[in-house]
N, C-alpha and C positions, 0 to 999 in steps of 0.2 A: 653195389659197385658193378656187378656184371650187368645189371639192368641199364645203368648209364652208359656202359661200353657198347651195347647193342641197340641203343635208342635210335630213332630215326629223325631226330631233331636237326634242322638246318645248321651248318656249321657257324660257330660264333667267331668270326674273323677278328673282331676287336679284341676278344679275350685271348685267342690264339697268338696275337702279336704282343701280348703282355709278359711281364717278368716273372710272374708267379706260376707254379705248377698248376697243371689243370687236372685235379683229382677226379672230377667228373666227367672227363673228356670221353667222347665218343670214339670208336674205332677210326672213323674218317678223320676226326680232328687230330688223332694221335699220328696219323700217316701224313697229314698235311702240315702240321705245326713245324716240324723241322725245316720244311722249304720256306715257310713264312719268315722264320728266324735263321735263314740260310747260314750267315757266317757270324751270328751273334752269339757270343758266348756269356753275355751278361743275363742274369736271372737265374731261375732254378727249374728243373724238370723232375717229375715223379718217375717211380719205377714203371708205372704202367705206360708212360710215353716211350721210354726207351725200349722197353721189351716188345711193344707192338711195332714200332719203327724197325727195330732189328729183325723181327719175324717177317715183316713186309719186304724189307731188303733181301733177306736170305731167300725167301720164296720167289721173288722176282728174278734174282740173280740165278737161282737154280733152273728157273724155267728158261730164261734166256740163253744159259749155258747149254742146255739140252736142245734147244731149238736151232741155235747157231752154233753147232759144235765143230764145223769144219767149213772150209772154204774162206772166201774173202769176208764174209759176214762174221767170221769167228771173232772179230774185234769188237763186236756190239756189247757182249757182256763185260769186256774190260771197260768200255767207254761208260757204261752203266755204273760199274764200281766206282770209277773215278768221279762221276757225277754225284754219287751220294756220299762220298768220302768226306767232304766238307761238312754237309748237314749232320752226319754221324758224328764227326768230331765235336761239332759245336753242340750237339745234344749231350755228348759225353761229359764236356766242360760243364753245362748247366747242370747235370746230374751230380757231378762232383761239387758243385756249389751247394746242392741239396743235402749233400753229406757233410757240409762245412769243412770241405777241402779245397786246396787250391786247384784251379782249372788246369795248370801246368801239368798235374798228374796224369791228365789224359794222353800225354805223349808216351808214358810208360809202355802200354801195350803195343803201340806202333813200333817203338824203338826195339822192344823184344822181338816182334814179328820180323823186322828187316835183319836184325842180328841172327835169328834162328834161321831164316831162309839163306842168309849168306853162309852160314856154316854148313848148311845142308848142300846147297847147289854149287858153292865154289869149289870144293874138292871134286865133285862130279865133272864139272866143266873143264877143270884143269886136267884130269885124267883123260877125258875124251879128246882134248886138244893134243895131248902127248901120244895119243894112238892107243892108250891102255884101256881096259874094260872099266866102266864107271865103278867107283867104289860104292860101298853102301853108305847110306845117310849117317851122318855124324850123330852119335847119341846125345851129345851136348846141344846141337841144334834142335833135336826133337824135344829134349827137356825144356829149352828155352821156349820154343813154340807152345808147349803145354802150359809153361807159366804165363805166357801172354793170354791164354784162354782162361786161366784161373783169375788173373787180374781183371779181365773183362767181365767175367761172371760176378766176381765180388763187387765191382762198381754197379752192376745190374741188380744185384740181390740184396745189398745191405739196405735196411730201412732208412728213412730220412731222419736226419737229427733235428729238423724243425717240426713243431707241432702243426697240425692241419686241421681245419674245422670239420666236425663231423655232423654236429646238430647245432642249429642256430637257436639257442635258448634266450636270446635277447642280449647277450653279452658280446656278440659279434657285430662289427659294422660291415656295411657293404661298400666296397670301393666304386670308382667310376667304371671299371672294367667289367663290374658284375660278379666278381669272385669275392668270397667272404675273407676278412682279414682280422687278425687279432688288433685290438687298439694299441698295444705296445709290443716291442720286440719280445718274444718268449724266451730268447736266449740272454737277455739282459745286456746286449752289446749296444 
């Protein structure tokens, strides 16, 4: 698995645009695939794809935030976060499909984050507008933000509910996209 991740083969664009998870994807393919499937929630994605893309976004966002921390260019990290919001959401939907869950559950962490931030920032802003010292963050808001992190980690860590081919012993067929597939649906659906 790790050898496939660090291999130097050229990106397989036709496979990246497919609906099946890329268990043998390279690091470059894992970072590019969410942009090829920009707003498409159809299909499935494996844990490797979401972890590598999340790490890529985190590292780049941290770098941009430290590079452009003040002045007029401080808006660049926010623009980057907005630019990767849709691919990350679509990747989360595809990951939930791999877990045999509804893609609508991808909204749960985002709603929890908005509610948590609202509970933390709302009282601080109202105290500041009234001329008082800002109050401490709401414990309920902090708990809700922690719950959003736990939900995201659960989505990223739970193993797939679909079988994926490990060794081609002659029982597997090869699709037009080049990924191995089982002849029938393994879940019996």
